[in-house]
C-alpha positions in Angstrom: -49.3 4.1 -79.8 -47.1 2.1 -77.4 -48.4 -1.0 -75.7 -46.6 -2.5 -72.7 -47.5 -6.2 -72.4 -47.1 -7.9 -69.1 -46.9 -11.7 -69.7 -46.9 -14.6 -67.3 -46.2 -17.4 -68.0 -43.5 -16.9 -70.6 -44.0 -20.2 -72.5 -46.7 -22.0 -74.4 -49.9 -20.5 -75.8 -49.7 -17.2 -73.9 -46.3 -16.6 -75.4 -47.5 -17.4 -78.9 -50.6 -15.3 -78.6 -48.8 -12.2 -77.5 -46.5 -12.6 -80.5 -49.6 -12.8 -82.6 -51.0 -9.5 -81.2 -47.8 -7.7 -82.0 -47.5 -9.2 -85.5 -51.1 -8.3 -86.3 -50.8 -4.7 -85.2 -47.4 -3.9 -86.8 -48.0 -0.1 -86.8 -48.0 -0.1 -83.0 -45.0 -0.3 -80.7 -45.0 -3.4 -78.4 -42.8 -3.9 -75.4 -43.2 -7.4 -73.9 -42.3 -8.0 -70.3 -42.2 -11.4 -68.6 -43.3 -10.9 -65.0 -43.2 -13.3 -62.1 -43.7 -13.0 -58.3 -39.9 -12.5 -57.9 -38.7 -10.5 -60.9 -39.7 -8.8 -64.2 -37.6 -8.7 -67.3 -38.1 -7.3 -70.8 -38.6 -10.2 -73.2 -38.5 -8.4 -76.5 -39.4 -5.1 -78.2 -41.3 -4.8 -81.5 -41.7 -1.3 -83.0 -41.5 0.5 -86.3 -38.8 2.7 -84.9 -37.4 1.1 -81.7 -34.2 3.3 -81.5 -35.4 4.8 -78.2 -36.6 1.4 -76.9 -33.8 -0.8 -78.0 -31.8 -0.4 -74.7 -34.7 -2.0 -72.9 -34.4 -5.2 -74.9 -31.6 -6.6 -72.6 -33.1 -5.4 -69.3 -33.7 -7.8 -66.5 -35.0 -6.2 -63.3 -34.4 -8.3 -60.2 -37.3 -6.6 -58.6 -40.7 -8.1 -57.9 -44.0 -6.4 -58.8 -45.0 -3.7 -57.9 -41.6 -2.1 -57.9 -40.4 -3.4 -61.3 -43.7 -2.6 -63.0 -43.9 1.0 -61.7 -40.3 1.5 -62.8 -40.9 0.0 -66.3 -44.0 2.2 -66.8 -41.9 5.3 -66.0 -39.2 4.2 -68.4 -41.3 2.8 -71.3 -44.1 5.5 -71.0 -46.8 3.3 -72.6 -50.1 4.5 -73.8 -51.7 1.2 -72.7 -50.7 -1.7 -70.4 -52.0 -5.0 -71.6 -51.8 -7.8 -68.9 -51.9 -11.4 -70.0 -53.1 -14.2 -67.6 -54.8 -14.0 -64.2 -51.5 -13.4 -62.3 -50.1 -10.7 -64.5 -53.6 -9.2 -64.4 -53.4 -9.1 -60.7 -50.0 -7.5 -60.7 -51.0 -4.8 -63.1 -54.2 -3.9 -61.4 -52.8 -3.7 -57.9 -49.7 -1.6 -58.9 -49.7 2.2 -59.3 -49.2 2.5 -63.0 -49.3 6.4 -63.2 -52.9 6.4 -64.6 -52.1 4.3 -67.7 -55.3 2.4 -68.8 -55.2 -1.4 -68.4 -56.4 -4.0 -70.9 -56.6 -7.5 -69.5 -56.7 -10.8 -71.2 -57.0 -13.7 -68.7 -56.2 -16.5 -71.2 -58.5 -18.7 -69.0 -59.6 -17.2 -65.6 -57.9 -18.8 -62.7 -61.3 -19.6 -61.1 -61.8 -22.1 -64.0 -59.1 -24.4 -62.5 -60.7 -27.6 -61.3 -57.6 -28.6 -59.5 -58.4 -26.0 -56.8 -61.0 -26.3 -54.1 -64.4 -24.8 -54.5 -63.5 -22.3 -51.8 -60.3 -21.2 -53.6 -62.2 -20.8 -56.9 -64.8 -18.7 -55.1 -62.1 -16.4 -53.7 -60.5 -16.0 -57.1 -63.8 -15.2 -58.7 -64.5 -12.5 -56.1 -61.0 -11.1 -56.6 -61.6 -10.9 -60.4 -64.9 -9.1 -59.8 -63.2 -6.5 -57.6 -60.3 -6.0 -59.9 -62.5 -5.6 -63.0 -63.3 -2.1 -61.7 -59.6 -1.2 -62.3 -59.8 -2.6 -65.9 -60.6 -0.3 -68.8 -61.2 -3.1 -71.3 -61.3 -6.9 -70.9 -60.1 -8.4 -74.2 -61.5 -11.9 -74.0 -59.7 -14.6 -75.9 -62.8 -16.7 -76.6 -66.6 -16.7 -76.4 -66.4 -18.6 -73.1 -64.0 -16.0 -71.6 -66.2 -13.1 -72.8 -69.3 -14.7 -71.2 -67.5 -15.3 -67.9 -66.3 -11.7 -67.9 -69.8 -10.3 -68.4 -71.0 -12.5 -65.6 -68.7 -10.9 -63.1 -70.2 -8.2 -60.8 -68.0 -5.1 -61.0 -68.4 -1.8 -59.1 -67.3 0.0 -62.2 -68.4 -0.8 -65.7 -65.7 -2.5 -67.9 -65.9 -2.9 -71.7 -65.7 -6.5 -72.8 -64.4 -7.2 -76.4 -63.9 -10.7 -77.7 -60.6 -11.0 -79.5 -60.3 -14.6 -80.8 -57.0 -16.3 -81.4 -55.6 -16.2 -85.0 -55.0 -19.5 -86.7 -51.9 -20.0 -88.9 -52.4 -18.2 -92.3 -51.0 -21.2 -94.1 -53.8 -23.6 -94.7 -53.7 -27.2 -95.7 -55.9 -28.9 -98.4 -59.0 -31.0 -97.6 -57.6 -34.3 -96.5 -58.4 -37.8 -97.7 -57.8 -40.9 -95.7 -54.5 -42.4 -96.7 -55.3 -45.8 -95.3 -54.9 -47.6 -91.9 -54.2 -47.2 -89.1 -56.0 -43.9 -88.2 -53.2 -41.9 -86.4 -54.8 -40.0 -83.5 -53.0 -37.4 -81.5 -53.3 -35.3 -78.4 -51.0 -32.2 -77.8 -49.8 -30.5 -74.6 -48.2 -31.0 -71.3 -48.9 -34.3 -69.6 -50.6 -32.8 -66.5 -53.9 -33.2 -64.7 -55.5 -30.2 -66.6 -55.0 -32.0 -69.9 -56.5 -35.3 -68.6 -54.1 -37.9 -70.0 -56.1 -40.4 -68.0 -59.2 -39.6 -70.2 -57.0 -39.9 -73.3 -55.8 -43.3 -72.1 -59.4 -44.4 -71.4 -60.2 -43.4 -75.1 -57.2 -45.4 -76.3 -58.4 -48.5 -74.4 -62.0 -48.1 -75.5 -61.0 -47.8 -79.1 -59.0 -51.0 -78.9 -61.8 -52.8 -77.2 -64.0 -51.8 -80.2 -61.4 -53.2 -82.5 -60.6 -49.8 -84.2 -57.4 -49.7 -86.2 -55.8 -46.7 -84.6 -52.4 -45.6 -83.6 -52.2 -43.1 -80.7 -49.6 -40.3 -80.2 -49.2 -37.7 -77.4 -47.2 -34.7 -78.6 -45.6 -33.3 -75.5 -44.1 -34.3 -72.2 -44.7 -33.8 -68.5 -45.3 -36.2 -65.6 -42.9 -39.0 -65.9 -45.1 -41.6 -64.3 -48.1 -40.8 -66.5 -45.9 -40.7 -69.6 -44.7 -44.2 -68.7 -48.3 -45.3 -68.3 -49.1 -44.0 -71.7 -46.1 -45.8 -73.3 -47.1 -49.0 -71.5 -50.4 -48.8 -73.4 -48.5 -48.4 -76.7 -49.1 -44.7 -77.0 -46.1 -42.9 -78.5 -45.0 -40.0 -76.3 -42.8 -37.6 -78.4 -41.4 -35.4 -75.7 -41.1 -31.7 -76.3 -40.4 -30.8 -79.9 -39.0 -27.7 -81.6 -41.7 -25.7 -83.2 -41.0 -26.8 -86.8 -40.8 -30.4 -85.7 -44.0 -30.1 -83.7 -45.8 -28.7 -86.8 -44.5 -31.5 -88.9 -45.6 -34.2 -86.4 -49.1 -32.5 -86.1 -49.4 -32.6 -89.9 -48.6 -36.4 -89.9 -51.7 -37.1 -87.7 -55.0 -38.1 -89.2 -57.1 -36.6 -86.3 -56.7 -34.5 -83.1 -58.5 -35.0 -79.9 -58.6 -32.6 -77.0 -59.9 -33.8 -73.6 -58.7 -31.1 -71.2 -60.8 -30.2 -68.1 -60.5 -26.5 -68.5 -59.2 -24.2 -71.3 -59.8 -20.7 -72.6 -62.0 -22.1 -75.3 -61.0 -23.0 -78.9 -57.4 -23.8 -77.9 -54.6 -22.7 -80.2 -53.6 -26.3 -80.7 -57.0 -27.1 -82.1 -56.9 -24.1 -84.5 -53.4 -25.1 -85.7 -54.6 -28.7 -86.4 -57.8 -27.5 -88.1 -55.8 -25.2 -90.3 -54.0 -28.3 -91.6 -57.3 -29.9 -92.5 -57.3 -32.3 -89.5 -60.6 -33.4 -88.1 -60.7 -32.2 -84.5 -62.8 -33.7 -81.7 -63.0 -32.3 -78.2 -64.6 -33.5 -74.9 -67.7 -31.5 -73.7 -66.8 -29.5 -70.6 -68.0 -26.2 -69.2 -64.9 -24.6 -70.8 -65.5 -26.1 -74.3 -69.3 -25.7 -74.7 -68.9 -22.5 -76.8 -66.1 -23.8 -79.0 -66.4 -23.1 -82.7 -63.8 -25.5 -84.3 -64.2 -29.2 -84.2 -66.8 -31.8 -83.1 -67.9 -32.1 -79.5 -68.4 -35.5 -77.9 -69.8 -36.4 -74.4 -67.6 -38.9 -72.7 -65.2 -41.6 -73.9 -67.6 -43.9 -75.7 -68.9 -40.9 -77.8 -65.3 -40.1 -78.6 -64.8 -43.6 -79.8 -67.9 -43.3 -82.0 -66.4 -40.2 -83.5 -63.2 -42.0 -84.3 -65.1 -45.0 -85.7 -66.9 -42.6 -88.1 -63.7 -41.2 -89.4 -62.6 -44.6 -90.7 -65.1 -44.0 -93.5 -63.3 -42.0 -96.2 -66.3 -39.9 -97.1 -67.0 -38.9 -93.5 -63.3 -38.2 -93.0 -63.2 -35.9 -96.0 -66.3 -34.0 -94.9 -64.8 -33.6 -91.4 -61.6 -32.2 -92.9 -63.5 -29.7 -95.0 -65.5 -28.6 -91.9 -62.3 -28.0 -90.0 -61.0 -25.7 -92.7 -64.4 -23.8 -92.9 -64.6 -23.4 -89.2 -61.0 -22.2 -88.7 -61.5 -19.5 -91.4 -63.2 -17.4 -88.7 -59.9 -17.1 -86.8 -57.9 -14.9 -89.1 -55.1 -12.5 -88.4 -56.8 -9.5 -90.0 -59.8 -9.8 -87.8 -57.7 -10.1 -84.7 -55.7 -7.0 -85.6 -58.9 -5.0 -86.2 -60.3 -6.1 -82.9 -57.1 -5.2 -81.0 -57.2 -1.7 -82.5 -60.7 -1.4 -81.3 -59.7 -2.6 -77.8 -56.8 -0.1 -77.5 -58.9 2.7 -78.9 -61.5 2.0 -76.2 -58.8 1.9 -73.6 -57.8 5.5 -74.4 -61.3 6.9 -74.4 
């Protein structure tokens, strides 16, 4: 079976998750295409025997959708098109794809974005409802995403299957507190979605309480906000190569996640939990169905959680809980669910 993945954006979590999908269904042929409003290009090809597909690997089509996508479908001749993200999903479902069934994974619906007006979000929700009728299977990346998909009103029924992220297979031991200070990290782009202002409020509240903590932001982004974090003695690492990012995450004692909207159980939280890190996340509409970590309501509750981790016994229990929770997000389960999804798409 040959799967043509349409991916936008081509960085971050979506990029990693598409790589997971290919790695966890190695018997399938995967052609991954990065698509934008202006051009589409083949990012990479993964197949048991890619002799026929290898010439595609260096292709870059300076054509916008729908022209590039129609042409690629004719050349690749996939059994299934799997669109990743709201925008790639729109391209796939508004382009004539020669009757090839479409699987769609939003990786967080665009109408979840709180930086858009209520009117814009309503328009995006109506658009998703209409386009669901052109979707054979919606492969939701979380419980939250599956619940939202089932809430959409579609003129044509669409199967919804939850396909959780896969956590790293390498797992750390149950951690013990090594001493003070407690090193607390947040990971991601310094941007409004990730709420660096809330993280900074948490930093200041922890210091007012007299907690012995050191705070780190792993990532980069808005220069002015990064400077404000540094002014409050938060280390901002900048963007790190993958190996270095993993190393720095392992050096933390705890991870907090305070974003306004996410797909649910973000990959970064799974990666931290797989290393035995206690994970705390802010309660939002997007996070209420999360499985991994401890949910807190507001900054003061977040500081309460950090204060509890100072106790060695509480810390050890929290580390053990992270490892137990993340065990639900394994590669084998993800592969089995993807096979189910692609099988449904062909029925």
